[in-house]
C-alpha positions as CSV (number, residue, x, y, z in Angstrom):
1,M,-13.0,-10.8,-1.7
2,T,-11.3,-11.0,1.5
3,A,-12.2,-12.2,4.5
4,P,-12.6,-8.6,6.1
5,E,-14.5,-7.7,2.6
6,I,-17.1,-11.0,2.7
7,Q,-18.0,-9.8,6.9
8,Q,-18.5,-6.5,6.3
9,E,-21.0,-7.3,3.0
10,I,-22.7,-9.7,5.3
11,E,-23.1,-7.1,8.2
12,R,-24.4,-4.5,5.4
13,T,-26.6,-7.5,3.9
14,R,-27.8,-8.3,7.9
15,D,-28.5,-4.6,8.5
16,H,-30.7,-4.2,5.2
17,L,-32.5,-7.3,6.2
18,G,-33.5,-6.0,9.6
19,E,-34.5,-2.9,8.1
20,T,-37.2,-5.2,5.8
21,V,-37.8,-6.8,8.6
22,E,-38.9,-3.7,10.5
23,E,-40.4,-2.1,7.8
24,L,-43.1,-5.3,6.9
25,A,-44.0,-5.6,10.5
26,A,-44.9,-2.1,10.7
27,R,-47.3,-2.7,7.9
28,A,-48.7,-6.1,9.0
29,D,-49.7,-4.1,12.2
30,V,-53.1,-3.2,11.4
31,K,-54.3,-2.2,14.5
32,A,-51.6,0.3,15.2
33,R,-51.7,1.4,11.6
34,A,-55.9,1.7,12.5
35,R,-55.6,3.7,16.1
36,A,-53.2,6.1,14.2
37,R,-55.8,6.3,11.5
38,A,-58.6,6.8,14.5
39,A,-56.7,9.2,16.3
40,G,-56.0,11.3,13.5
41,L,-60.0,11.5,12.4
42,K,-60.5,12.6,15.5
43,D,-58.1,15.6,15.8
44,K,-59.7,16.5,12.4
45,A,-63.2,16.3,13.7
46,A,-62.2,18.6,17.0
47,Q,-60.5,20.7,14.6
48,M,-63.5,21.1,12.5
49,K,-65.4,21.7,15.6
50,V,-63.4,24.5,16.7
51,R,-63.5,26.3,13.4
52,A,-67.3,25.9,13.4
53,Q,-67.5,27.3,16.8
54,G,-65.1,30.3,16.0
55,K,-67.1,31.2,12.7
56,A,-70.3,31.5,14.7
57,T,-68.9,33.2,17.3
58,E,-68.3,35.5,14.3
59,M,-71.5,35.5,12.6
60,S,-73.3,36.1,15.8
61,G,-71.1,39.5,16.7
62,Q,-71.7,40.8,13.1
63,L,-75.7,40.0,13.5
64,R,-75.4,41.8,16.7
65,Q,-73.6,44.6,15.2
66,S,-75.7,45.2,12.8
67,R,-78.5,45.2,14.9
68,L,-77.3,47.7,16.8
69,A,-76.4,49.7,14.0
70,Q,-79.7,49.4,12.6
71,S,-81.4,50.4,15.9
72,R,-79.5,53.6,16.8
73,L,-80.9,54.6,12.7
74,A,-84.0,54.1,14.1
75,Q,-83.9,55.8,17.6
76,G,-82.2,58.9,15.2
77,R,-85.9,59.3,13.0
78,L,-87.5,58.7,16.3
79,A,-85.3,62.4,17.4
80,Q,-86.2,63.9,14.4
81,G,-90.1,64.7,14.9
82,R,-91.5,61.4,12.5
83,L,-92.3,59.4,16.1
84,A,-94.9,57.6,14.5
85,Q,-93.6,56.5,10.7
86,G,-90.1,56.0,12.9
87,R,-92.2,53.1,15.0
88,L,-94.0,52.0,12.2
89,A,-90.7,51.6,9.9
90,Q,-89.2,50.3,13.1
91,S,-91.4,47.7,13.2
92,R,-91.1,46.6,10.1
93,L,-87.4,46.6,10.0
94,A,-87.4,44.4,13.1
95,Q,-90.1,41.8,11.5
96,G,-87.6,42.1,8.2
97,Q,-84.6,41.1,10.3
98,L,-86.1,38.7,12.5
99,A,-86.8,37.1,9.5
100,Q,-83.6,37.6,8.0
101,S,-81.5,36.3,10.6
102,Q,-83.4,33.3,10.7
103,L,-83.0,33.0,7.2
104,V,-79.0,33.4,7.5
105,Q,-79.3,30.9,10.7
106,G,-81.2,28.8,9.1
107,D,-78.9,28.2,6.2
108,T,-75.8,28.3,8.2
109,V,-77.3,25.4,10.3
110,R,-78.1,24.1,7.1
111,R,-74.3,24.3,5.7
112,R,-72.7,23.1,8.6
113,W,-74.9,20.2,9.2
114,P,-73.6,17.9,6.4
115,L,-69.9,18.8,7.4
116,A,-70.7,17.4,11.1
117,A,-73.0,14.5,9.4
118,A,-69.6,13.4,7.5
119,A,-67.6,13.8,10.6
120,V,-69.5,11.7,12.8
121,G,-69.8,9.2,9.8
122,A,-66.0,8.9,9.1
123,V,-65.9,7.9,12.9
124,L,-68.1,5.5,13.1
125,V,-66.9,3.6,10.1
126,G,-63.4,4.0,11.5
127,S,-64.9,2.2,14.8
128,V,-66.6,-0.3,13.1
129,L,-63.7,-1.2,10.9
130,I,-61.6,-1.3,14.2
131,R,-63.8,-3.8,16.0
132,R,-64.0,-6.1,12.9
133,R,-60.3,-6.3,12.8
134,R,-60.3,-7.1,16.6
135,R,-62.5,-9.9,16.3
136,R,-60.5,-11.3,13.3
137,A,-57.2,-11.3,15.0
């Protein structure tokens, strides 16, 4: 081997060693990794919140449309001369809708609650881990 070849080999080894040291330093920086993970979880929780709010708005609109359609149907029955029967049916229908909407809303809240609780739990666990590591450092 000639002197320039040896010099090039030394330079390649130095570059490789420098990259290896940078990778090890990045792996050893637990605080930065924990912060990045916490930020990712926070973003994910925010996205889940937006999706849940959008779904709630969508379901609310569908419920309003359903109620409006049923109300128009009931008004048509009243106009046909079945005033007494229409009122009775509308009263029963309204009670059924109220009970059904309460069940639907209750189910929706029950389905979302574990998801929200899991997101809050993940954030709490992340913050506890970060605090512990700070105390150790």
